[in-house]
C-alpha positions in Angstrom: 8.2 76.5 5.9 8.9 79.4 8.3 12.3 81.0 8.5 13.5 82.5 11.9 16.1 85.2 12.1 19.0 84.3 14.4 19.0 87.0 17.1 22.3 88.8 17.8 23.0 91.8 20.1 25.4 93.2 17.6 25.8 92.9 13.9 27.6 89.8 12.6 30.7 91.0 10.7 32.6 87.7 10.3 31.7 84.9 7.8 31.0 82.4 10.6 28.7 82.4 13.6 27.9 80.0 16.5 24.1 79.5 16.7 22.8 78.7 20.2 19.4 77.9 21.6 18.8 74.9 19.4 17.0 71.8 20.5 19.0 68.6 20.5 17.8 66.0 18.0 16.0 68.5 15.8 17.2 69.1 12.2 17.8 72.6 10.9 18.5 74.4 7.6 20.3 77.7 7.4 20.8 80.5 4.8 22.7 83.8 5.0 21.9 87.4 3.7 24.3 90.4 3.5 23.2 93.8 4.7 24.6 97.4 4.0 23.3 100.9 4.2 21.1 100.3 1.2 19.4 97.4 2.7 19.3 93.6 2.9 20.5 91.5 -0.1 19.1 88.2 -1.4 19.6 85.0 0.6 22.2 82.4 -0.1 21.5 78.8 -1.1 20.0 76.7 1.7 22.4 74.5 3.6 22.0 70.8 4.0 19.8 69.5 6.9 22.0 69.5 10.0 21.0 67.5 13.1 21.6 69.1 16.4 23.7 66.8 18.6 27.0 66.5 20.3 30.2 67.1 18.4 31.3 64.1 16.2 34.5 62.5 15.0 35.7 59.7 12.8 35.1 56.2 14.3 37.7 54.0 16.0 39.2 51.1 14.2 37.2 47.8 13.7 37.9 45.0 16.1 39.5 41.6 15.2 39.9 41.5 11.5 40.4 37.8 10.6 40.7 35.5 7.6 37.8 33.0 7.3 38.8 31.3 4.0 41.3 31.3 1.2 41.7 29.9 -2.3 44.3 30.2 -5.0 42.8 33.5 -6.1 40.8 34.9 -3.2 40.8 35.7 0.5 37.7 36.1 2.7 37.8 38.6 5.6 35.5 39.2 8.5 35.6 41.8 11.3 33.5 43.3 14.1 32.2 46.9 14.4 34.3 49.6 16.1 33.8 50.1 19.8 33.4 53.9 19.2 31.3 55.1 16.2 32.5 58.8 16.6 29.1 60.0 17.6 27.6 59.2 14.2 26.2 56.1 12.4 28.9 54.1 10.6 28.0 54.2 6.9 30.5 51.5 5.7 34.0 50.1 5.6 37.1 50.5 3.4 39.3 47.4 2.7 42.9 47.8 1.6 45.6 45.4 0.7 49.3 45.2 -0.3 51.8 42.5 -1.0 53.6 41.3 2.2 57.0 42.7 1.2 55.7 46.1 0.2 53.9 49.0 1.9 52.0 50.2 -1.2 48.5 50.0 0.2 45.6 50.1 -2.3 41.9 50.3 -1.9 40.1 47.0 -2.8 36.4 48.0 -2.8 35.2 50.6 -5.3 32.1 51.3 -3.1 31.8 51.4 0.7 31.1 47.9 2.1 28.1 47.8 4.4 28.5 44.3 5.8 31.3 43.2 8.2 32.7 40.7 5.8 34.2 40.8 2.3 36.0 38.5 -0.2 38.9 39.9 -2.1 39.2 38.3 -5.5 41.6 38.2 -8.5 44.7 37.7 -6.4 47.9 35.9 -7.6 48.1 32.3 -6.7 50.6 31.5 -3.9 51.3 35.1 -3.2 51.5 36.6 0.4 49.2 39.6 1.1 48.5 42.0 4.0 45.0 43.4 4.6 43.5 46.2 6.7 40.0 47.6 7.3 38.8 51.0 8.4 35.3 52.3 9.3 33.6 55.4 7.8 31.0 57.8 9.3 29.7 61.2 8.5 32.8 62.8 10.0 35.2 60.8 7.8 37.3 57.7 7.8 38.6 56.3 11.0 41.8 54.3 11.9 42.6 51.0 10.3 42.9 47.5 11.8 45.3 45.2 10.1 45.2 41.4 9.9 48.0 40.2 12.3 50.0 38.2 9.8 50.3 38.0 6.0 48.0 35.6 4.2 49.0 33.2 1.4 46.5 32.5 -1.5 46.2 28.8 -1.4 43.2 26.4 -1.4 42.2 25.7 2.2 41.0 22.1 2.7 38.2 21.2 5.1 36.3 18.0 5.6 32.6 18.0 4.6 30.1 19.2 7.1 26.3 18.8 7.1 24.5 21.8 8.5 21.3 21.2 10.4 19.1 23.5 12.5 16.5 23.3 15.2 13.8 22.5 12.6 15.6 19.5 11.2 13.6 16.3 11.2 15.0 12.8 10.5 11.6 11.1 10.4 9.1 12.3 7.8 5.5 10.9 7.7 3.3 11.4 4.6 0.1 10.0 3.3 0.2 8.0 0.1 -0.2 10.3 -2.9 1.5 13.3 -1.2 5.1 14.6 -1.9 8.3 14.2 0.0 10.9 17.0 0.0 14.2 16.5 1.8 16.6 19.4 2.1 20.2 19.4 3.4 22.8 22.2 3.5 26.5 21.3 3.5 30.0 22.7 3.2 33.6 21.6 2.6 36.7 22.5 0.6 37.0 21.5 -2.1 33.3 21.4 -2.7 32.2 17.9 -1.8 30.2 15.6 -4.1 26.7 14.9 -2.8 24.9 11.5 -3.2 21.4 10.3 -2.2 20.8 6.6 -1.8 18.1 4.2 -0.7 18.5 0.4 -0.2 17.0 -1.7 -3.0 15.9 1.4 -4.9 17.1 3.3 -7.9 16.3 6.9 -6.8 17.0 8.3 -10.3 13.8 6.7 -11.5 11.6 8.0 -8.7 13.2 11.1 -7.3 14.1 14.6 -8.5 17.5 15.5 -7.1 18.9 19.1 -7.3 22.4 19.8 -5.9 24.5 23.0 -5.7 27.8 23.8 -4.0 26.1 24.3 -0.7 22.8 22.3 -0.5 20.9 19.4 -2.0 17.2 18.6 -2.3 15.4 15.3 -3.0 11.8 15.4 -4.1 9.4 12.4 -4.7 6.0 13.2 -6.1 2.9 11.0 -5.5 4.5 8.7 -2.9 3.5 5.1 -2.5 4.5 2.5 0.0 7.5 1.5 -2.0 8.9 5.0 -1.3 9.0 4.4 2.4 12.2 3.4 4.0 15.7 4.8 4.9 17.2 7.5 2.8 20.9 8.3 3.2 22.6 11.5 2.2 26.4 11.5 1.9 28.9 14.3 1.1 32.6 13.4 0.3 35.8 15.2 -0.7 39.5 14.6 -0.4 39.4 15.4 3.3 36.7 13.0 4.3 33.0 12.2 4.2 29.9 12.7 6.2 26.5 11.0 6.1 23.0 11.5 7.5 20.0 9.2 7.3 16.3 10.1 6.9 13.4 7.7 7.7 10.3 8.2 5.5 7.0 6.6 6.5 4.2 6.4 3.9 0.8 5.8 5.4 -1.6 3.8 3.1 -4.1 0.9 3.2 -2.3 -2.4 4.0 -1.1 -5.0 1.5 -3.0 -8.3 1.0 -2.5 -11.1 3.5 -0.2 -14.1 2.8 -1.3 -17.1 0.8 -4.3 -19.0 2.0 -3.9 -22.7 3.0 -6.4 -25.2 4.2 -5.6 -26.7 7.5 -8.4 -29.2 7.0 -11.6 -29.3 4.9 -13.1 -26.2 6.5 -10.3 -24.2 8.2 -8.6 -21.4 6.3 -5.2 -20.1 7.4 -3.1 -17.3 6.0 0.0 -15.2 6.8 0.1 -11.6 8.0 0.7 -9.1 5.1 4.3 -8.2 4.5 3.3 -4.5 4.3 1.0 -3.2 7.1 0.6 0.2 5.4 2.3 2.0 8.2 -0.5 1.2 10.7 -1.4 -1.9 12.8 -3.8 -4.4 11.1 -7.2 -4.2 12.9 -9.0 -7.1 11.3 -9.3 -9.4 8.3 -12.3 -9.8 5.9 -13.1 -13.4 4.7 -15.4 -14.1 1.7 -16.4 -17.2 -0.2 -17.7 -17.9 -3.7 -19.2 -21.0 -5.2 -17.6 -22.4 -8.4 -19.4 -21.2 -11.5 -20.6 -17.9 -9.9 -19.1 -14.4 -9.8 -20.7 -13.2 -6.6 -18.7 -13.2 -3.4 -20.4 -13.9 -0.1 -19.2 -12.4 3.2 -18.1 -15.0 5.7 -16.8 -12.7 8.5 -15.6 -9.1 8.4 -14.0 -8.9 11.8 -11.5 -11.8 12.0 -8.7 -10.9 14.4 -6.5 -13.9 13.9 -4.9 -15.4 10.7 -7.3 -18.4 10.5 -11.0 -19.1 10.5 -13.3 -22.1 10.5 -15.8 -22.0 7.7 -19.0 -24.0 8.2 -22.3 -24.6 6.4 -20.7 -25.6 3.1 -22.5 -27.7 0.6 -21.0 -31.2 0.1 -19.3 -31.8 -3.2 -19.6 -28.1 -4.0 -16.4 -26.3 -5.2 -15.5 -23.1 -3.3 -13.0 -20.3 -3.6 -12.1 -18.1 -0.7 -10.4 -14.7 -0.5 -9.1 -12.7 2.5 -8.5 -8.9 2.8 -6.6 -7.1 5.6 -7.8 -3.8 7.1 -6.1 -1.0 9.0 -7.3 2.5 9.9 -6.5 3.8 6.4 -8.7 1.2 4.6 -9.0 -2.3 3.1 -6.3 -4.0 1.1 -6.6 -5.9 -2.1 -7.7 -9.5 -1.4 -5.6 -12.7 -1.8 -7.6 -15.6 -3.3 -7.3 -19.3 -2.6 -7.3 -22.2 -5.0 -10.6 -24.0 -5.5 -11.5 -26.5 -2.8 -14.2 -29.2 -2.8 -16.4 -29.5 0.2 -16.2 -33.3 0.6 -15.1 -36.0 3.1 -11.8 -37.5 2.1 -10.5 -40.9 2.7 -8.4 -40.4 5.9 -5.4 -42.3 7.1 -6.7 -45.5 8.8 -9.9 -45.8 6.6 -10.8 -49.5 6.4 -12.6 -51.2 3.4 -14.0 -54.7 4.0 -14.8 -57.1 1.1 -15.7 -60.8 0.7 -13.3 -63.0 -1.2 -14.1 -63.5 -4.8 -16.0 -60.2 -5.0 -14.9 -56.9 -6.7 -13.1 -54.2 -4.9 -14.1 -50.7 -5.9 -12.3 -47.7 -4.3 -13.5 -44.2 -5.5 -11.9 -41.0 -4.2 -12.9 -37.5 -5.1 -10.0 -35.3 -6.2 -9.7 -31.6 -7.3 -7.1 -29.0 -7.9 -5.9 -26.5 -10.5 -4.2 -27.5 -12.6 -5.8 -31.0 -12.6 -3.5 -33.2 -10.4 -1.8 -36.4 -11.6 -3.3 -39.4 -9.8 -1.2 -42.4 -8.8 -2.4 -45.6 -7.0 0.1 -47.9 -5.4 0.2 -51.0 -3.2 3.4 -52.6 -1.9 4.5 -55.6 -4.0 1.6 -55.2 -6.5 1.4 -53.7 -9.9 -2.1 -52.2 -9.8 -2.0 -51.2 -13.4 -2.0 -54.9 -14.4 -3.9 -56.3 -11.4 -6.8 -53.8 -11.6 -8.5 -51.1 -13.6 -7.9 -47.4 -12.9 -10.4 -44.8 -14.1 -9.5 -41.1 -13.4 -11.4 -37.9 -14.3 -11.0 -34.3 -13.2 -13.2 -34.9 -10.1 -12.5 -38.5 -9.0 -10.4 -41.6 -9.4 -11.7 -45.2 -9.3 -9.7 -48.4 -8.7 -11.4 -51.7 -9.6 -10.0 -55.1 -8.6 -12.1 -58.1 -9.6 -12.1 -61.6 -8.0 -10.5 -60.4 -4.9 -8.3 -62.9 -3.0 -6.2 -62.8 0.1 -3.2 -61.3 -1.8 -5.4 -58.2 -2.5 -5.7 -57.3 1.2 -3.4 -54.6 2.5 -2.9 -50.8 2.3 -3.7 -48.9 -0.9 -2.3 -45.4 -1.3 -3.6 -42.7 -3.6 -1.5 -39.7 -4.4 -2.6 -36.5 -6.1 0.1 -34.0 -7.2 0.2 -30.7 -9.3 2.4 -27.6 -9.4 0.9 -26.3 -6.2 1.5 -29.3 -4.0 1.0 -33.0 -3.2 -1.7 -34.8 -1.2 -2.1 -38.5 -0.3 -4.5 -40.9 1.5 -4.2 -44.5 2.6 -7.1 -47.1 2.6 -6.8 -50.4 4.4 -8.5 -53.3 2.6 -9.5 -56.5 4.5 -10.7 -59.6 2.6 -13.0 -62.0 4.5 -14.1 -65.6 3.7 -12.5 -68.9 2.6 -10.2 -69.1 -0.5 -9.8 -71.7 -3.3 -6.4 -73.1 -3.9 -5.7 -75.0 -7.1 -2.8 -77.4 -6.5 -1.6 -79.8 -9.2 0.3 -82.7 -7.7 1.8 -86.1 -8.9 1.7 -84.8 -12.5 3.2 -87.9 -14.3 3.0 -88.5 -18.0 -0.7 -88.8 -18.9 -2.2 -88.9 -15.4 -2.8 -86.2 -12.8 -5.1 -85.3 -9.9 -6.6 -82.1 -8.7 -6.7 -81.5 -5.0 -9.3 -79.1 -3.6 -9.8 -77.7 -0.2 -13.1 -76.5 1.2 -14.3 -73.2 -0.1 -17.4 -71.3 -0.8 -17.3 -71.9 -4.5 -15.0 -73.3 -7.2 -14.1 -71.5 -10.4 -16.7 -71.8 -13.1 -14.0 -73.4 -15.3 -11.3 -75.9 -14.3 -8.6 -76.9 -16.7 -6.3 -79.9 -16.0 -3.1 -79.6 -17.9 -0.6 -82.3 -18.9 2.4 -81.6 -21.1 0.9 -78.2 -21.8 -2.3 -79.7 -23.3 -5.9 -79.5 -22.0 -6.9 -82.9 -20.7 -10.2 -82.2 -18.9 -12.4 -79.2 -18.8 -15.4 -78.9 -16.4 -17.9 -76.1 -15.9 -19.8 -77.9 -13.1 -20.4 -75.9 -10.0 -19.5 -77.8 -6.8 -21.4 -77.8 -3.6 -19.7 -75.4 -1.2 -20.1 -77.9 1.6 -18.5 -80.7 -0.4 -15.1 -82.0 0.8 -12.7 -83.6 -1.5 
């Protein structure tokens, strides 16, 4: 550091001196030495750094001091900087207050306030106060600006408000397994209660919710498709309520298609999945498996519609089918059908022809899980007593011996279990001539048997009178004989 002597044409005899020739904006330090006939004495202490600039003064008063909030024990103030800073930087503000009916002003802040707002606390509830603010710079404290009217310490009520900014998004899209974090700032007096909700969901089980007096956050870790949907945030106090909704989309592989049904023996149909995984379904994958095996065989991996015709099946072989849906995020879990038998059923309108006197045998293949209950029926006939019914897990057989004209007609077979009901109708026609046994003129101990032409007579003919056997014959008659 180099010291420079202040030049003067004549000795300085007073204890003050105006130094000239300085450069504006530079900072300077000064010290002073006394001189007499014996010489120059030691230097004084060095002065503070002094910046060379125009003369300064205290700042003007702040502009527009206003009350922004009140409670029973506090008042919040806000103001703007003075128009004139006095030529120096403003280093802070002084806040003063007094009761409305007095003029005994007292300083509120122990240290100079840097910001242009301040909350005065520890006030008496319901009391009226006056407030004023003054700015301070290096030259000292400036004039004060007073709040236009006295302020009463009471709770100020305000309806809830939700604060959103330019970065706010109401739709959030995440991949399955990622996290969702929703943040909302709010205000209101008194402090409103904040509630998060989602239709058909208990958020307390899935979400972590943190709420303060001014904001609330909702966080869901490891999202799945069940976390997608509409979330609603509501704030409410005595002055009103306010709500805002968020839409969350979780992208994942789709859900399985709807149940598989069999349109006929080789056509599969199913419903679109209830959950598309947040992306359009691109195709379906169909597989088949023979009963008794564990290996699935691919039928078609690019099915666009919700049905497919499956061919090249082995007759009487049981098959299971399964269908998976696919989108751009992957393949869903499959939905599996019940077991079906590749067989030709009796169809409505099927006709069975039989010769009179012969045996009628109707066998129908059946299947289902659980095993269905089989019922045979014919209008006006009790088939249980007229015929023999043999039913297993894979077929049902109806046998009617010595068929006559009364056995002609429509036979209905029904199979039913917990999964559904199926029926088929078989029309039976009986051909040939019939035998009629007619007893006439039955009087006391005499009777006669009248016979019409027929292919054959019964092997045994009994003639009854008074409930006793009179004549018994096992003779076969000539089919061409007329009696």
